[in-house]
C-alpha positions as CSV (number, residue, x, y, z in Angstrom):
1,M,0.0,0.0,0.0
2,S,1.7,3.1,-1.1
3,G,-0.8,5.7,0.2
4,S,0.7,8.3,-2.1
5,T,-1.4,11.3,-2.8
6,E,1.1,13.3,-4.7
7,A,2.0,11.8,-8.1
8,S,2.0,13.1,-11.7
9,V,1.1,10.9,-14.6
10,Q,4.5,10.1,-16.1
11,R,3.4,7.9,-19.1
12,L,0.3,6.8,-21.0
13,Q,0.9,3.7,-23.0
14,V,-1.6,2.3,-25.5
15,S,-1.8,-1.2,-26.9
16,V,-4.3,-2.7,-29.4
17,Y,-5.3,-6.4,-29.5
18,T,-7.6,-8.2,-31.9
19,V,-9.0,-11.6,-30.8
20,P,-10.8,-13.8,-33.3
21,T,-14.2,-15.2,-32.3
22,E,-14.4,-18.7,-31.1
23,T,-16.3,-19.8,-34.2
24,N,-15.7,-18.4,-37.7
25,L,-18.5,-15.8,-37.4
26,E,-20.9,-14.6,-34.7
27,S,-24.1,-12.6,-35.2
28,D,-26.9,-10.9,-33.4
29,G,-30.1,-9.4,-34.8
30,T,-28.3,-6.6,-36.7
31,A,-24.6,-7.3,-36.9
32,V,-22.1,-9.9,-37.9
33,W,-18.4,-10.1,-36.6
34,N,-15.4,-12.4,-36.6
35,S,-13.2,-10.7,-34.1
36,T,-13.2,-8.3,-31.1
37,T,-10.6,-5.5,-30.7
38,M,-9.5,-4.2,-27.3
39,V,-7.7,-0.9,-26.9
40,L,-5.8,-1.0,-23.6
41,V,-4.3,1.9,-21.8
42,E,-1.7,1.8,-19.0
43,A,-1.2,4.9,-17.0
44,T,1.9,5.2,-14.8
45,A,2.5,7.6,-11.8
46,G,4.8,7.3,-8.8
47,G,6.1,3.9,-9.9
48,V,2.5,2.5,-10.1
49,T,0.6,1.5,-13.2
50,G,-3.1,1.4,-13.7
51,L,-4.9,-0.1,-16.6
52,G,-8.2,0.5,-18.4
53,Y,-9.6,-0.6,-21.8
54,T,-12.4,-0.3,-24.3
55,Y,-13.7,-2.6,-27.0
56,S,-13.6,-0.4,-30.0
57,A,-11.7,0.1,-33.3
58,K,-7.9,0.6,-33.3
59,A,-8.7,4.2,-34.3
60,A,-9.4,4.9,-30.7
61,A,-5.7,4.2,-30.0
62,E,-4.7,7.0,-32.4
63,I,-7.1,9.5,-30.7
64,I,-5.5,8.5,-27.3
65,R,-1.9,8.9,-28.6
66,E,-2.5,12.2,-30.5
67,T,-5.2,14.0,-28.6
68,L,-5.6,12.6,-25.1
69,A,-2.2,11.5,-23.9
70,P,-0.7,15.1,-24.2
71,L,-3.4,16.4,-21.9
72,V,-3.0,13.7,-19.2
73,V,0.8,13.2,-19.0
74,G,2.2,15.5,-16.4
75,G,-1.1,16.1,-14.7
76,D,-2.0,15.1,-11.1
77,A,-3.0,11.5,-11.0
78,M,-5.5,12.2,-8.2
79,R,-7.6,14.5,-10.3
80,V,-9.4,12.0,-12.5
81,K,-12.6,13.9,-13.1
82,W,-10.5,17.0,-14.0
83,H,-8.7,15.0,-16.6
84,W,-12.0,13.5,-17.8
85,L,-13.5,17.0,-18.5
86,K,-10.4,18.1,-20.3
87,M,-10.5,15.0,-22.5
88,L,-14.2,15.5,-23.3
89,H,-13.5,19.1,-24.3
90,A,-10.6,18.0,-26.5
91,V,-12.7,15.6,-28.6
92,R,-15.6,18.0,-29.2
93,N,-14.6,18.6,-32.8
94,L,-13.9,14.9,-33.4
95,G,-17.5,14.0,-32.6
96,P,-17.8,13.4,-28.8
97,Q,-19.7,10.1,-29.2
98,G,-18.7,6.8,-30.7
99,V,-14.9,6.1,-31.1
100,A,-13.9,9.4,-29.4
101,S,-16.0,8.6,-26.3
102,M,-14.5,5.1,-26.2
103,A,-11.0,6.6,-26.4
104,V,-11.8,8.8,-23.4
105,A,-13.3,5.7,-21.7
106,A,-10.0,3.7,-21.9
107,V,-8.0,6.6,-20.4
108,D,-10.5,7.4,-17.7
109,N,-10.7,3.8,-16.7
110,A,-6.9,3.5,-16.5
111,L,-6.8,6.7,-14.4
112,W,-9.4,5.5,-11.9
113,D,-7.4,2.2,-11.6
114,L,-4.2,4.2,-11.1
115,K,-5.6,6.4,-8.4
116,A,-7.0,3.5,-6.4
117,R,-3.7,1.7,-6.7
118,L,-1.8,4.8,-5.6
119,L,-4.0,4.9,-2.5
120,G,-3.8,1.2,-1.9
121,L,-7.6,0.7,-2.2
122,P,-9.8,-1.5,-4.2
123,L,-11.6,0.8,-6.7
124,C,-15.0,0.0,-5.3
125,D,-14.0,1.4,-2.0
126,L,-12.7,4.6,-3.6
127,L,-16.0,5.0,-5.4
128,G,-18.0,4.2,-2.4
129,R,-18.8,0.5,-2.1
130,L,-22.5,-0.4,-1.5
131,H,-22.6,-4.1,-2.6
132,D,-20.4,-7.0,-1.4
133,R,-21.7,-9.3,-4.2
134,M,-23.8,-8.7,-7.2
135,P,-26.1,-10.8,-9.5
136,V,-24.9,-11.5,-13.0
137,Y,-26.4,-13.0,-16.2
138,G,-24.7,-15.1,-18.9
139,S,-25.0,-13.5,-22.3
140,G,-24.5,-15.0,-25.8
141,G,-26.7,-17.3,-27.7
142,F,-25.7,-15.8,-31.0
143,T,-28.2,-15.9,-33.9
144,N,-25.9,-17.9,-36.2
145,Y,-26.0,-20.9,-33.8
146,S,-28.1,-23.9,-34.9
147,L,-30.8,-25.0,-32.4
148,G,-28.4,-27.7,-31.2
149,E,-25.5,-25.3,-30.7
150,L,-27.8,-22.9,-29.0
151,E,-29.1,-25.5,-26.6
152,R,-25.5,-26.6,-25.7
153,H,-24.4,-23.0,-25.3
154,C,-27.3,-22.2,-22.9
155,A,-27.0,-25.4,-21.0
156,T,-23.3,-24.6,-20.2
157,W,-24.3,-21.3,-18.6
158,A,-26.8,-23.1,-16.3
159,E,-24.3,-25.9,-15.5
160,K,-21.8,-23.2,-14.4
161,G,-24.3,-21.8,-11.9
162,Y,-25.7,-18.8,-13.8
163,R,-29.3,-18.1,-12.8
164,K,-30.1,-15.8,-15.7
165,V,-29.2,-16.4,-19.4
166,K,-29.7,-14.1,-22.4
167,I,-29.8,-15.1,-26.1
168,K,-29.8,-13.0,-29.2
169,V,-32.9,-12.8,-31.4
170,G,-34.0,-10.8,-34.4
171,R,-31.9,-12.1,-37.3
172,V,-34.8,-14.3,-38.7
173,P,-37.8,-13.3,-36.7
174,A,-39.9,-16.3,-37.9
175,D,-37.3,-18.6,-36.3
176,D,-37.1,-16.8,-33.0
177,P,-40.0,-18.6,-31.1
178,A,-38.3,-21.9,-31.8
179,R,-34.9,-20.5,-30.6
180,V,-36.4,-19.2,-27.4
181,L,-38.1,-22.5,-26.7
182,A,-34.8,-24.3,-27.3
183,A,-33.0,-22.0,-24.9
184,R,-35.7,-22.7,-22.3
185,R,-35.4,-26.5,-22.7
186,A,-31.6,-26.1,-22.2
187,I,-31.6,-24.0,-19.0
188,G,-34.6,-25.7,-17.3
189,P,-37.6,-24.0,-15.6
190,S,-35.7,-22.3,-12.7
191,V,-33.2,-20.1,-14.7
192,E,-34.5,-16.7,-15.9
193,L,-34.5,-16.3,-19.7
194,Y,-33.7,-13.0,-21.4
195,T,-33.8,-12.0,-25.1
196,D,-31.9,-9.2,-26.9
197,A,-33.0,-8.1,-30.4
198,N,-30.3,-5.4,-30.9
199,G,-32.9,-3.2,-32.4
200,A,-33.9,-5.6,-35.1
201,Y,-37.7,-5.6,-34.8
202,A,-40.4,-3.1,-35.8
203,R,-42.7,-1.9,-33.1
204,K,-45.7,-4.2,-33.7
205,Q,-43.5,-7.1,-34.6
206,A,-41.7,-6.7,-31.2
207,L,-45.0,-6.6,-29.3
208,G,-46.3,-9.7,-31.0
209,L,-43.1,-11.7,-30.4
210,I,-42.5,-10.7,-26.8
211,S,-46.1,-12.0,-26.1
212,V,-45.1,-15.3,-27.6
213,F,-41.7,-15.4,-25.8
214,H,-43.3,-14.7,-22.5
215,R,-46.2,-17.0,-22.8
216,E,-44.4,-20.0,-24.3
217,A,-41.0,-19.7,-22.6
218,G,-41.3,-17.4,-19.7
219,V,-39.0,-14.7,-21.1
220,I,-38.9,-11.7,-18.6
221,W,-36.3,-9.4,-20.2
222,F,-36.6,-7.8,-23.7
223,E,-33.5,-5.8,-24.6
224,E,-33.6,-3.3,-27.5
225,P,-36.7,-4.7,-29.1
226,V,-36.5,-1.7,-31.4
227,T,-33.6,0.6,-32.0
228,S,-32.6,2.4,-28.9
229,D,-32.9,5.7,-30.8
230,D,-36.7,5.1,-31.0
231,L,-37.6,6.2,-27.4
232,P,-41.3,6.4,-28.2
233,G,-41.2,2.9,-29.6
234,L,-39.4,1.6,-26.4
235,R,-42.0,3.3,-24.3
236,L,-44.9,1.8,-26.4
237,I,-43.5,-1.7,-25.9
238,R,-42.9,-1.1,-22.2
239,D,-46.5,0.0,-21.8
240,Q,-48.2,-2.5,-24.1
241,G,-46.1,-5.6,-23.6
242,P,-46.9,-8.4,-21.1
243,P,-46.7,-7.5,-17.4
244,G,-43.6,-9.0,-15.9
245,V,-41.4,-8.4,-18.9
246,D,-38.7,-5.7,-18.4
247,V,-37.7,-3.5,-21.4
248,A,-34.0,-2.6,-21.3
249,A,-31.8,-0.4,-23.4
250,G,-29.0,2.1,-23.1
251,E,-25.8,0.3,-24.2
252,Y,-25.2,2.9,-26.9
253,G,-25.3,5.8,-24.5
254,Y,-22.3,8.0,-24.6
255,S,-23.3,10.9,-22.4
256,A,-25.4,11.8,-19.4
257,D,-27.8,13.6,-21.8
258,Y,-28.6,10.3,-23.5
259,F,-29.4,8.5,-20.3
260,R,-31.4,11.4,-19.0
261,A,-33.6,11.6,-22.2
262,M,-34.2,7.8,-22.0
263,L,-35.3,8.1,-18.3
264,E,-37.3,11.3,-18.8
265,Q,-39.4,9.6,-21.5
266,G,-40.0,6.5,-19.4
267,A,-38.6,4.4,-22.2
268,V,-37.2,1.5,-20.2
269,D,-37.7,-0.5,-17.0
270,V,-33.9,-1.0,-16.7
271,I,-31.3,1.3,-18.1
272,Q,-28.0,-0.1,-19.3
273,A,-24.6,1.7,-19.4
274,D,-21.2,0.6,-20.6
275,A,-18.1,2.1,-19.0
276,T,-16.1,1.2,-22.2
277,R,-18.4,3.5,-24.2
278,C,-19.9,6.3,-22.1
279,A,-16.5,8.0,-21.5
280,G,-15.4,5.6,-18.8
281,I,-16.1,5.0,-15.2
282,S,-16.7,8.7,-14.7
283,G,-19.6,8.6,-17.2
284,F,-20.8,5.3,-15.9
285,M,-21.1,6.7,-12.3
286,D,-23.1,9.7,-13.8
287,A,-25.5,7.1,-15.4
288,A,-25.7,5.4,-12.0
289,A,-26.6,8.7,-10.3
290,L,-29.3,9.3,-12.9
291,S,-30.7,5.8,-12.4
292,W,-30.9,6.5,-8.7
293,S,-32.6,9.8,-9.2
294,F,-35.3,8.4,-11.6
295,D,-35.7,5.2,-9.4
296,V,-34.9,3.0,-12.4
297,P,-32.5,0.1,-12.0
298,L,-29.1,0.0,-13.8
299,S,-27.4,-2.9,-15.5
300,S,-23.9,-2.9,-16.9
301,H,-23.4,-3.8,-20.5
302,C,-20.6,-6.3,-21.4
303,A,-16.9,-5.9,-20.2
304,P,-17.5,-7.6,-16.9
305,A,-13.9,-7.1,-15.6
306,Q,-14.2,-3.3,-16.2
307,H,-17.6,-3.1,-14.5
308,L,-17.2,-5.2,-11.4
309,H,-16.0,-2.3,-9.1
310,P,-18.1,0.6,-10.4
311,C,-21.2,-1.6,-10.2
312,A,-20.4,-2.3,-6.6
313,A,-20.8,1.4,-6.0
314,A,-24.0,1.8,-8.0
315,G,-27.1,2.4,-5.9
316,K,-29.9,1.0,-8.1
317,L,-27.9,-1.9,-9.5
318,R,-29.9,-4.7,-11.1
319,H,-27.0,-7.0,-12.4
320,L,-23.9,-7.3,-14.6
321,E,-23.8,-8.8,-18.0
322,F,-21.2,-11.5,-18.5
323,F,-21.0,-11.4,-22.3
324,Y,-19.4,-14.5,-23.8
325,D,-16.8,-12.9,-26.0
326,H,-15.6,-10.4,-23.4
327,L,-15.6,-13.0,-20.6
328,R,-13.4,-15.2,-22.8
329,I,-11.0,-12.4,-23.6
330,E,-10.7,-11.0,-20.1
331,R,-10.0,-14.4,-18.6
332,L,-7.3,-14.9,-21.2
333,F,-5.7,-11.4,-20.8
334,F,-6.1,-10.7,-17.1
335,D,-5.1,-12.3,-13.8
336,G,-7.9,-11.3,-11.4
337,A,-10.8,-11.4,-13.9
338,P,-14.1,-11.9,-12.1
339,V,-15.5,-15.3,-11.4
340,V,-19.1,-16.3,-10.8
341,Q,-20.4,-18.4,-7.8
342,D,-24.1,-19.4,-7.7
343,G,-25.0,-16.6,-10.0
344,F,-23.1,-13.8,-8.2
345,C,-19.8,-12.1,-8.5
346,A,-17.8,-10.1,-5.9
347,P,-14.8,-7.7,-6.1
348,D,-11.6,-9.0,-4.5
349,L,-11.0,-6.5,-1.8
350,T,-7.4,-7.8,-1.3
351,R,-6.3,-6.3,-4.7
352,P,-6.0,-2.6,-5.3
353,G,-7.7,-0.8,-8.1
354,L,-9.7,-3.0,-10.5
355,G,-7.7,-6.0,-9.3
356,L,-6.5,-6.8,-12.8
357,E,-2.9,-7.7,-13.9
358,L,-2.2,-8.0,-17.6
359,K,-0.9,-11.4,-18.7
360,R,1.5,-9.9,-21.2
361,Q,2.6,-13.1,-22.9
362,D,-0.9,-14.4,-23.3
363,A,-2.1,-11.1,-24.7
364,A,1.0,-10.5,-26.9
365,R,0.0,-13.0,-29.6
366,F,-3.1,-10.9,-30.4
367,A,-1.3,-7.6,-30.5
368,V,-2.0,-5.4,-33.6
């Protein structure tokens, strides 16, 4: 425990890694991919290094090197929010959302990890820990899976103790009722079943399908039934859909304004935020404050190792998403990646910061 409160950021190092998907291709309702790219930042001060990352394009690394690093290096490592606001101002003319926000996120996450390590604290305690353990859900069930592959995939989550499982829908809507029933058979009657359309459906189509999903397979979570830009459509489905089914969205939020608009319009039962997208942990905690103020639960989107500690400090937390691709990468890249026991995860309070250490040799073979 260093306990240091006086340290300038000496270096900001950026690395890019691209990891192929486990199968040749994966897909959801609206996208197809064959790899995932992580942009990782290591920030050093006082002989201590903190890390943070985003899942984005390698272009985020160039924004960090050219625009953000010069602002941060030499600055006080204790003043994370000060650096955060400077970075947000610096990307204004680049377009403050999308890749620019993800670049800010990677640096902000590294600075929070660094500050906690300098103070010798687990990050959740620095942020104000509220939860000792938190519920999680297993997320995957890609739309390119055959019914047999989908059943095996979902059964594995249940066998590992996950009490909630989410599958992708929306690629071929006519096939979705059969896919949902296959998932239900695989996980059994006691595990909660979620669906995620990634904005693939039209409004009336979504209303019809969620009624079938809920009636036939007990689905209780409907994520992005329509595009998350259609706030009136989300509100319509929330109001007219079956009682007992939560409508969720928010993963494409990059700013507090986005989350506030979604909450003000009553568009969701659960709001999602992603600290690798919404300008980092600083932005995520803003989303958590809004969720508290509107009395709407918050769920983290993907990147479980990045969200474990900030979620422990979120007042209205519903759960964390353990997305299959990110879980696989984070366990490969990091010592200290979160583990699940009986459907819950907990921060390791014996490790400072995010509790992660980069396994450099394992990660190096994926370096770009």
